[in-house]
All heavy atoms as an XYZ file, in Angstrom:
761
protein
N      76.402    103.720    127.525
C      77.571    102.882    127.549
C      77.799    102.205    126.195
O      78.928    102.112    125.746
C      77.424    101.824    128.650
C      78.639    101.018    128.861
S      79.961    102.033    129.500
C      80.698    100.919    130.610
N      76.730    101.790    125.563
C      76.816    101.166    124.253
C      77.359    102.134    123.211
O      78.163    101.771    122.351
C      75.448    100.643    123.823
C      75.462     99.858    122.517
C      76.197     98.543    122.618
O      76.203     97.935    123.691
O      76.771     98.132    121.591
N      76.951    103.389    123.327
C      77.398    104.423    122.374
C      78.905    104.646    122.528
O      79.615    104.814    121.522
C      76.653    105.711    122.637
C      76.325    106.472    121.401
C      75.438    107.628    121.731
C      74.624    107.891    120.482
N      73.793    109.037    120.573
N      79.389    104.660    123.735
C      80.816    104.849    123.952
C      81.615    103.668    123.396
O      82.653    103.870    122.778
C      81.121    105.009    125.454
C      82.600    105.258    125.728
C      82.886    105.437    127.194
O      81.989    105.310    128.041
N      84.111    105.706    127.520
N      81.128    102.467    123.585
C      81.796    101.297    123.040
C      81.825    101.359    121.516
O      82.865    101.048    120.906
C      81.097    100.021    123.501
C      81.790     98.758    123.017
C      81.149     97.542    123.657
C      81.644     96.231    123.143
N      82.945     96.139    122.585
N      80.750    101.766    120.902
C      80.721    101.917    119.428
C      81.702    102.976    118.962
O      82.382    102.802    117.957
C      79.303    102.283    118.967
C      78.330    101.129    119.098
O      78.766     99.977    119.248
O      77.102    101.412    119.051
N      81.791    104.057    119.737
C      82.722    105.136    119.383
C      84.169    104.653    119.488
O      84.997    104.927    118.601
C      82.480    106.346    120.311
C      83.305    107.536    119.920
S      82.971    108.972    120.953
C      83.708    108.482    122.482
N      84.500    103.931    120.528
C      85.844    103.408    120.690
C      86.173    102.422    119.584
O      87.278    102.480    119.010
C      85.999    102.752    122.097
C      87.300    101.955    122.211
C      85.927    103.794    123.204
N      85.256    101.538    119.276
C      85.469    100.565    118.199
C      85.701    101.251    116.855
O      86.573    100.883    116.088
C      84.308     99.601    118.084
C      84.206     98.640    119.252
O      85.206     98.476    119.994
O      83.124     98.036    119.453
N      84.891    102.266    116.598
C      85.022    103.026    115.363
C      86.367    103.734    115.287
O      87.037    103.714    114.254
C      83.896    104.038    115.265
O      84.060    104.864    114.134
N      86.782    104.313    116.397
C      88.080    104.993    116.428
C      89.210    104.011    116.197
O      90.135    104.305    115.429
C      88.296    105.725    117.773
C      89.656    106.346    117.847
C      89.906    107.557    117.248
C      90.691    105.691    118.494
C      91.147    108.134    117.294
C      91.948    106.245    118.529
C      92.178    107.483    117.942
N      89.164    102.863    116.840
C      90.235    101.880    116.677
C      90.300    101.376    115.244
O      91.383    101.211    114.694
C      90.041    100.719    117.658
C      90.362    101.128    119.076
C      90.089    100.003    120.081
O      89.241     99.145    119.859
N      90.804    100.050    121.194
N      89.176    101.188    114.626
C      89.123    100.728    113.237
C      89.707    101.825    112.323
O      90.535    101.556    111.465
C      87.693    100.376    112.851
C      87.522     99.806    111.467
C      86.070     99.398    111.182
N      85.102    100.415    111.510
C      84.259    100.401    112.544
N      84.287     99.382    113.384
N      83.409    101.386    112.764
N      89.285    103.058    112.526
C      89.759    104.167    111.710
C      91.225    104.463    111.911
O      91.950    104.738    110.963
C      88.945    105.440    111.964
C      87.502    105.313    111.508
O      87.207    104.419    110.709
O      86.673    106.145    111.954
N      91.690    104.404    113.170
C      93.103    104.659    113.404
C      93.966    103.543    112.832
O      95.069    103.803    112.333
C      93.384    104.865    114.891
O      93.210    103.673    115.619
N      93.480    102.318    112.867
C      94.207    101.207    112.259
C      94.357    101.409    110.771
O      95.404    101.139    110.173
N      93.270    101.871    110.131
C      93.300    102.136    108.692
C      94.267    103.279    108.384
O      95.033    103.235    107.419
C      91.903    102.479    108.206
C      91.762    102.623    106.725
C      90.326    102.873    106.315
O      89.440    102.172    106.821
O      90.114    103.789    105.482
N      94.253    104.315    109.212
C      95.149    105.451    109.048
C      96.593    105.019    109.148
O      97.449    105.384    108.330
C      94.814    106.535    110.072
C      95.683    107.748    109.983
C      95.601    108.597    108.901
C      96.563    108.051    111.015
C      96.400    109.735    108.818
C      97.360    109.174    110.957
C      97.267    110.024    109.856
N      96.923    104.211    110.150
C      98.281    103.715    110.318
C      98.706    102.830    109.153
O      99.850    102.890    108.695
C      98.410    102.967    111.646
C      98.342    103.816    112.911
C      98.387    102.922    114.130
C      99.437    104.839    112.945
N      97.794    102.030    108.636
C      98.083    101.192    107.481
C      98.377    102.043    106.246
O      99.311    101.736    105.474
C      96.923    100.232    107.191
N      97.642    103.119    106.073
C      97.871    104.027    104.939
C      99.214    104.748    105.098
O      99.922    104.912    104.105
C      96.740    105.037    104.806
C      95.473    104.422    104.298
O      95.501    103.398    103.624
N      94.361    105.021    104.612
N      99.563    105.160    106.298
C     100.868    105.766    106.518
C     101.996    104.786    106.256
O     103.023    105.149    105.647
C     100.986    106.321    107.950
C     100.301    107.640    108.231
C     100.385    107.953    109.727
C     100.919    108.765    107.438
N     101.815    103.556    106.659
C     102.796    102.517    106.402
C     102.993    102.300    104.899
O     104.108    102.211    104.389
C     102.406    101.190    107.080
O     102.306    101.416    108.499
C     103.418    100.100    106.826
N     101.882    102.250    104.170
C     101.948    102.088    102.704
C     102.668    103.273    102.063
O     103.445    103.100    101.107
C     100.548    101.919    102.131
N     102.422    104.466    102.558
C     103.093    105.652    102.030
C     104.588    105.567    102.281
O     105.392    105.891    101.383
C     102.495    106.909    102.659
O     101.098    106.976    102.388
C     103.183    108.177    102.133
N     105.003    105.155    103.445
C     106.414    105.023    103.751
C     107.049    103.910    102.877
O     108.192    104.066    102.448
C     106.640    104.729    105.230
C     106.525    105.909    106.185
C     106.725    105.475    107.609
C     107.497    106.992    105.817
N     106.308    102.845    102.646
C     106.810    101.784    101.773
C     107.076    102.341    100.364
O     108.112    102.060     99.750
C     105.818    100.624    101.684
C     105.715     99.843    102.970
O     106.614     99.945    103.822
O     104.698     99.104    103.117
N     106.134    103.119     99.859
C     106.282    103.699     98.523
C     107.463    104.660     98.462
O     108.245    104.660     97.517
C     105.006    104.388     98.122
C     104.986    104.888     96.687
C     103.669    105.477     96.300
O     102.629    105.115     96.890
O     103.664    106.301     95.364
N     107.588    105.483     99.481
C     108.705    106.423     99.569
C     110.032    105.697     99.631
O     111.005    106.085     98.968
C     108.528    107.354    100.778
C     109.515    108.468    100.934
C     109.473    109.414     99.755
C     109.220    109.236    102.231
N     110.081    104.633    100.386
C     111.293    103.813    100.498
C     111.662    103.215     99.148
O     112.839    103.224     98.748
C     111.094    102.721    101.535
C     112.369    102.038    101.922
O     113.462    102.617    101.763
O     112.291    100.877    102.417
N     110.679    102.708     98.432
C     110.929    102.163     97.078
C     111.465    103.240     96.153
O     112.410    102.998     95.388
C     109.662    101.541     96.485
C     109.355    100.140     96.970
C     108.250     99.504     96.147
N     107.030    100.277     96.102
C     106.043    100.218     97.018
N     106.149     99.387     98.035
N     104.963    100.954     96.895
N     110.873    104.419     96.198
C     111.314    105.520     95.342
C     112.767    105.916     95.655
O     113.552    106.174     94.746
C     110.410    106.742     95.483
C     109.057    106.530     94.850
O     108.898    105.571     94.081
O     108.139    107.336     95.142
N     113.083    105.969     96.943
C     114.455    106.325     97.312
C     115.446    105.263     96.870
O     116.541    105.591     96.398
C     114.547    106.543     98.823
C     113.922    107.824     99.344
C     113.942    107.842    100.863
C     114.649    109.045     98.799
N     115.086    104.008     97.020
C     115.980    102.934     96.579
C     116.176    102.963     95.083
O     117.283    102.746     94.581
C     115.441    101.564     97.029
C     115.579    101.351     98.503
O     116.471    101.901     99.158
N     114.677    100.571     99.069
N     115.112    103.238     94.362
C     115.178    103.342     92.906
C     116.055    104.522     92.483
O     116.852    104.433     91.562
C     113.772    103.508     92.369
C     113.633    103.393     90.872
C     112.193    103.480     90.443
O     111.411    102.603     90.844
O     111.842    104.457     89.727
N     115.942    105.615     93.187
C     116.728    106.813     92.860
C     118.207    106.594     93.134
O     119.050    107.139     92.421
C     116.201    108.006     93.657
N     118.529    105.817     94.153
C     119.933    105.550     94.443
C     120.563    104.754     93.308
O     121.775    104.866     93.073
C     120.062    104.794     95.746
C     119.782    105.664     96.949
C     119.758    104.866     98.258
O     119.766    103.645     98.246
N     119.740    105.577     99.362
N     119.767    103.937     92.597
C     120.296    103.125     91.520
C     120.444    103.924     90.235
O     121.254    103.582     89.374
C     119.379    101.939     91.272
C     119.335    100.975     92.426
C     118.273     99.916     92.266
O     117.628     99.847     91.211
O     118.087     99.126     93.226
N     119.669    104.999     90.096
C     119.698    105.797     88.855
C     120.021    107.246     89.212
O     119.201    107.971     89.746
C     118.357    105.710     88.134
C     118.003    104.293     87.768
S     116.454    104.001     86.872
C     115.425    105.375     87.139
N     121.241    107.632     88.886
C     121.706    108.993     89.224
C     120.907    110.078     88.524
O     120.784    111.191     89.038
C     123.166    109.166     88.866
C     124.066    108.320     89.747
O     123.671    108.019     90.876
O     125.178    107.969     89.277
N     120.342    109.783     87.373
C     119.631    110.831     86.611
C     118.345    111.284     87.292
O     117.869    112.383     87.047
C     119.301    110.340     85.193
O     118.443    109.200     85.266
N     117.792    110.466     88.179
C     116.548    110.833     88.864
C     116.812    111.887     89.925
O     116.026    112.808     90.103
C     115.888    109.595     89.507
C     115.303    108.695     88.433
C     114.795    109.993     90.474
C     114.672    107.434     88.966
N     117.908    111.773     90.620
C     118.144    112.626     91.784
C     118.622    114.009     91.359
O     119.759    114.383     91.564
C     119.133    111.971     92.704
S     119.123    112.712     94.357
N     117.736    114.778     90.810
C     118.003    116.164     90.510
C     117.732    117.010     91.746
O     117.136    116.510     92.702
C     117.120    116.660     89.339
O     115.751    116.574     89.758
C     117.352    115.828     88.083
N     118.139    118.250     91.740
C     117.866    119.098     92.891
C     116.364    119.229     93.150
O     115.912    119.207     94.274
C     118.480    120.501     92.671
C     119.997    120.474     92.754
O     120.537    119.551     93.402
O     120.630    121.377     92.202
N     115.609    119.366     92.075
C     114.156    119.494     92.201
C     113.536    118.257     92.828
O     112.670    118.313     93.694
C     113.565    119.741     90.813
C     112.058    119.942     90.835
C     111.535    120.192     89.433
O     112.112    121.005     88.696
O     110.512    119.536     89.083
N     114.020    117.084     92.406
C     113.502    115.834     92.929
C     113.828    115.701     94.408
O     112.973    115.326     95.212
C     114.106    114.654     92.140
C     113.522    113.337     92.504
C     112.413    112.758     91.967
C     114.005    112.418     93.497
N     112.187    111.540     92.569
C     113.166    111.312     93.501
C     115.080    112.442     94.353
C     113.353    110.231     94.348
C     115.284    111.381     95.218
C     114.411    110.281     95.208
N     115.049    116.037     94.779
C     115.466    115.911     96.181
C     114.663    116.852     97.074
O     114.257    116.487     98.187
C     116.959    116.199     96.315
S     118.010    114.892     95.645
N     114.400    118.081     96.600
C     113.588    119.019     97.376
C     112.164    118.487     97.541
O     111.578    118.572     98.626
C     113.584    120.406     96.699
C     112.549    121.342     97.313
C     114.957    121.055     96.822
N     111.610    117.907     96.484
C     110.258    117.362     96.550
C     110.194    116.208     97.565
O     109.247    116.087     98.358
C     109.800    116.888     95.181
N     111.195    115.339     97.543
C     111.243    114.218     98.481
C     111.353    114.725     99.918
O     110.663    114.238    100.822
C     112.407    113.254     98.150
C     112.106    112.506     96.884
C     112.671    112.281     99.291
C     110.919    111.574     96.912
N     112.192    115.717    100.134
C     112.340    116.279    101.463
C     111.031    116.886    101.971
O     110.676    116.762    103.152
C     113.469    117.297    101.521
C     114.837    116.656    101.470
C     115.969    117.666    101.517
O     115.701    118.875    101.787
O     117.117    117.258    101.301
N     110.296    117.537    101.072
C     109.007    118.105    101.468
C     108.015    116.999    101.826
O     107.253    117.129    102.795
C     108.449    118.954    100.345
C     109.135    120.280    100.226
C     108.464    121.171     99.198
N     109.243    122.382     99.032
C     109.326    123.068     97.928
N     108.673    122.655     96.851
N     110.060    124.160     97.858
N     108.022    115.915    101.041
C     107.133    114.800    101.366
C     107.476    114.180    102.703
O     106.603    113.843    103.498
C     107.225    113.721    100.256
C     106.513    114.165     99.002
O     105.613    114.973     99.030
N     106.929    113.607     97.877
N     108.759    114.039    102.975
C     109.189    113.486    104.261
C     108.768    114.434    105.405
O     108.305    113.986    106.455
C     110.686    113.205    104.262
C     110.990    112.030    103.342
C     111.198    112.902    105.671
C     112.462    111.734    103.157
N     108.926    115.727    105.172
C     108.518    116.704    106.188
C     107.013    116.608    106.459
O     106.570    116.663    107.626
C     108.897    118.112    105.794
C     110.386    118.386    105.877
O     111.078    117.614    106.563
O     110.849    119.355    105.247
N     106.223    116.464    105.397
C     104.765    116.310    105.553
C     104.432    115.068    106.343
O     103.580    115.067    107.259
C     104.044    116.302    104.222
C     104.064    117.660    103.508
O     104.353    118.678    104.188
O     103.811    117.677    102.290
N     105.080    113.946    106.009
C     104.851    112.702    106.717
C     105.288    112.835    108.188
O     104.649    112.319    109.095
C     105.606    111.549    106.061
C     105.009    111.016    104.787
C     105.963    110.055    104.105
C     103.681    110.321    105.074
N     106.419    113.510    108.398
C     106.900    113.752    109.761
C     105.818    114.452    110.579
O     105.501    114.052    111.699
C     108.174    114.572    109.703
C     108.722    114.940    111.044
N     108.353    116.064    111.728
C     109.604    114.287    111.839
C     108.985    116.102    112.867
N     109.749    115.060    112.970
N     105.238    115.508    110.015
C     104.192    116.234    110.725
C     102.997    115.347    111.019
O     102.446    115.393    112.118
C     103.748    117.454    109.909
C     104.782    118.528    109.875
O     105.662    118.591    110.737
N     104.744    119.374    108.847
N     102.592    114.543    110.057
C     101.445    113.656    110.239
C     101.702    112.612    111.333
O     100.862    112.369    112.190
C     101.071    112.934    108.930
C     100.512    113.823    107.872
C      99.158    114.418    108.259
O      98.359    113.758    108.936
O      98.906    115.570    107.867
N     102.873    112.009    111.283
C     103.182    110.934    112.227
C     103.395    111.464    113.636
O     102.916    110.888    114.611
C     104.383    110.117    111.756
C     104.013    109.333    110.488
C     104.879    109.163    112.830
C     105.161    108.646    109.803
N     104.071    112.604    113.780
C     104.342    113.122    115.116
C     103.151    113.858    115.735
O     103.153    114.128    116.913
C     105.592    114.002    115.119
C     106.842    113.164    115.177
C     107.426    112.675    114.025
C     107.399    112.815    116.387
C     108.563    111.872    114.086
C     108.527    112.027    116.476
C     109.113    111.565    115.312
O     110.235    110.767    115.372
N     102.127    114.147    114.929
C     100.911    114.768    115.464
C      99.910    113.746    115.970
O      98.907    114.102    116.558
C     100.253    115.658    114.405
C     101.005    116.948    114.186
S     100.285    118.119    112.994
C      98.829    117.418    112.397
N     100.175    112.470    115.758
C      99.259    111.437    116.210
C      99.292    111.394    117.732
O     100.343    111.219    118.352
C      99.657    110.053    115.672
C      99.585    110.052    114.140
C      98.805    108.957    116.253
C     100.137    108.789    113.501
N      98.140    111.574    118.341
C      98.060    111.426    119.790
C      97.380    110.091    120.083
O      96.419    109.719    119.413
C      97.273    112.585    120.411
O      95.961    112.558    119.931
N      97.923    109.398    121.010
C      97.414    108.079    121.352
C      96.421    108.182    122.486
O      96.766    108.558    123.595
C      98.558    107.160    121.751
C      99.603    107.003    120.680
C     100.777    106.190    121.136
O     100.563    105.129    121.764
O     101.906    106.629    120.916
N      95.154    107.852    122.219
C      94.182    107.904    123.298
C      94.445    106.800    124.313
O      95.102    105.801    124.009
C      92.842    107.696    122.583
C      93.180    107.102    121.303
C      94.581    107.476    120.953
N      93.911    106.952    125.461
C      94.163    106.010    126.552
C      93.636    104.609    126.247
O      94.079    103.632    126.799
C      93.591    106.517    127.862
C      92.117    106.777    127.824
C      91.643    107.375    129.150
N      90.377    108.020    129.025
C      89.209    107.406    129.020
N      89.163    106.110    129.136
N      88.085    108.077    128.914
N      92.661    104.486    125.345
C      92.080    103.173    125.085
C      92.731    102.475    123.903
O      92.267    101.426    123.481
C      90.574    103.255    124.885
C      90.131    104.303    123.919
C      90.179    104.105    122.553
C      89.631    105.510    124.396
C      89.768    105.072    121.699
C      89.219    106.502    123.518
C      89.295    106.274    122.160
N      93.813    103.038    123.329
C      94.477    102.334    122.239
C      95.343    101.220    122.848
O      95.808    101.318    123.975
C      95.331    103.299    121.412
O      96.374    103.806    122.184
N      95.548    100.178    122.066
C      96.324     99.043    122.598
C      97.822     99.232    122.300
O      98.241    100.106    121.578
C      95.801     97.728    122.053
C      95.801     97.635    120.532
O      96.381     98.525    119.907
O      95.246     96.657    120.025
N      98.594     98.354    122.902
C     100.037     98.470    122.806
C     100.555     98.281    121.371
O     101.556     98.886    120.989
C     100.697     97.447    123.720
N      99.842     97.513    120.572
C     100.305     97.295    119.204
C     100.206     98.595    118.387
O     101.066     98.842    117.536
C      99.502     96.178    118.518
O      98.145     96.563    118.321
N      99.202     99.412    118.647
C      99.117    100.707    117.950
C     100.249    101.603    118.353
O     100.842    102.305    117.494
C      97.758    101.398    118.253
C      96.601    100.752    117.531
O      96.841    100.011    116.553
O      95.459    100.970    117.955
N     100.588    101.628    119.621
C     101.721    102.435    120.075
C     103.012    101.973    119.428
O     103.843    102.784    119.024
C     101.857    102.345    121.589
O     100.737    102.892    122.239
N     103.185    100.666    119.305
C     104.370    100.124    118.690
C     104.427    100.489    117.193
O     105.479    100.833    116.656
C     104.443     98.603    118.867
C     105.711     97.984    118.317
C     106.973     98.521    119.026
O     107.002     98.652    120.240
N     107.983     98.829    118.234
N     103.282    100.426    116.517
C     103.215    100.783    115.100
C     103.628    102.234    114.893
O     104.372    102.574    113.972
C     101.820    100.573    114.550
C     101.446     99.122    114.348
C     100.015     99.005    113.867
C      99.547     97.581    113.861
N      98.132     97.436    113.490
N     103.170    103.114    115.772
C     103.515    104.523    115.663
C     105.018    104.719    115.890
O     105.667    105.459    115.153
C     102.680    105.385    116.633
C     101.207    105.343    116.214
C     103.193    106.807    116.713
C     100.247    105.921    117.221
N     105.577    104.067    116.890
C     107.038    104.141    117.128
C     107.801    103.624    115.927
O     108.802    104.208    115.514
C     107.410    103.347    118.387
C     107.247    104.134    119.666
C     107.925    103.449    120.838
N     107.347    102.167    121.132
C     106.284    101.980    121.898
N     105.667    103.006    122.436
N     105.821    100.775    122.141
N     107.317    102.514    115.340
C     107.998    101.954    114.176
C     107.943    102.916    112.991
O     108.933    103.079    112.275
C     107.389    100.614    113.757
C     107.650     99.522    114.779
O     108.550     99.672    115.627
O     106.956     98.472    114.718
N     106.798    103.558    112.791
C     106.672    104.544    111.709
C     107.636    105.710    111.921
O     108.268    106.184    110.978
C     105.237    105.069    111.620
C     104.205    104.110    111.016
C     102.795    104.702    111.220
C     104.481    103.881    109.544
N     107.726    106.182    113.149
C     108.631    107.285    113.448
C     110.082    106.892    113.198
O     110.880    107.675    112.643
C     108.449    107.750    114.893
C     107.128    108.473    115.094
C     106.872    108.799    116.543
N     105.621    109.530    116.656
C     104.976    109.716    117.801
N     105.481    109.236    118.920
N     103.835    110.364    117.825
N     110.453    105.688    113.581
C     111.834    105.219    113.344
C     112.121    105.032    111.864
O     113.197    105.405    111.396
C     112.071    103.904    114.088
C     112.177    104.087    115.590
O     112.494    105.159    116.079
N     111.838    103.061    116.333
N     111.156    104.484    111.124
C     111.348    104.323    109.680
C     111.490    105.684    108.991
O     112.326    105.842    108.112
C     110.157    103.585    109.056
C     110.199    102.098    109.244
C     109.127    101.427    108.450
N     109.340    101.601    107.015
C     108.402    101.405    106.118
N     107.206    101.038    106.461
N     108.676    101.587    104.839
N     110.677    106.643    109.412
C     110.759    107.959    108.817
C     112.117    108.581    109.096
O     112.731    109.206    108.217
C     109.630    108.844    109.342
C     109.525    110.207    108.705
C     109.157    110.070    107.213
C     108.452    111.030    109.396
N     112.601    108.421    110.287
C     113.915    108.932    110.655
C     114.989    108.319    109.774
O     115.888    109.017    109.293
C     114.190    108.642    112.142
C     115.500    109.138    112.620
N     116.624    108.350    112.601
C     115.881    110.362    113.077
C     117.643    109.068    113.079
N     117.235    110.271    113.365
N     114.906    107.010    109.560
C     115.873    106.310    108.716
C     115.791    106.782    107.273
O     116.821    106.962    106.610
C     115.672    104.817    108.770
C     115.983    104.254    110.166
O     116.662    104.944    110.959
O     115.543    103.110    110.445
N     114.569    106.987    106.760
C     114.401    107.454    105.398
C     114.955    108.866    105.203
O     115.560    109.175    104.189
C     112.926    107.457    104.991
C     112.315    106.097    104.719
C     110.821    106.248    104.431
C     112.968    105.436    103.549
N     114.761    109.693    106.214
C     115.298    111.073    106.120
C     116.820    111.058    106.029
O     117.403    111.867    105.349
C     114.820    111.910    107.298
C     114.997    113.377    107.075
C     114.129    114.072    106.235
C     116.026    114.099    107.668
C     114.282    115.399    106.006
C     116.200    115.428    107.436
C     115.318    116.091    106.594
O     115.481    117.430    106.343
N     117.432    110.076    106.685
C     118.879    109.965    106.632
C     119.383    109.524    105.259
O     120.535    109.756    104.911
N     118.520    108.873    104.471
C     118.932    108.392    103.153
C     118.889    109.501    102.110
O     119.496    109.356    101.048
C     117.996    107.276    102.694
C     118.149    106.004    103.469
C     117.219    104.913    102.990
O     116.764    104.996    101.838
O     116.960    103.982    103.770
N     118.158    110.574    102.364
C     118.007    111.631    101.355
C     119.267    112.438    101.197
O     120.057    112.738    101.848
C     116.825    112.553    101.699
C     116.767    113.722    100.746
C     115.567    111.784    101.653
């Protein structure tokens, strides 16, 4: 029983760190997109294709997250928020 509790705690800690890293990545992508909107010279075809690929990669990462039964509601909400933010960012490209 103790081993299972340690495993659950470890998973929750690791998944929280993973979600924080995904959030930081979306923050950085959002800043880059806002910066590009201000400077027309950045948004070349090559740049736009690269951004779309990054968004597609993030999309795959975020939508592949499976929520185990022992995750709490805040983790589920964070995942939903990440998915919504990604959707909004894709609309900006």
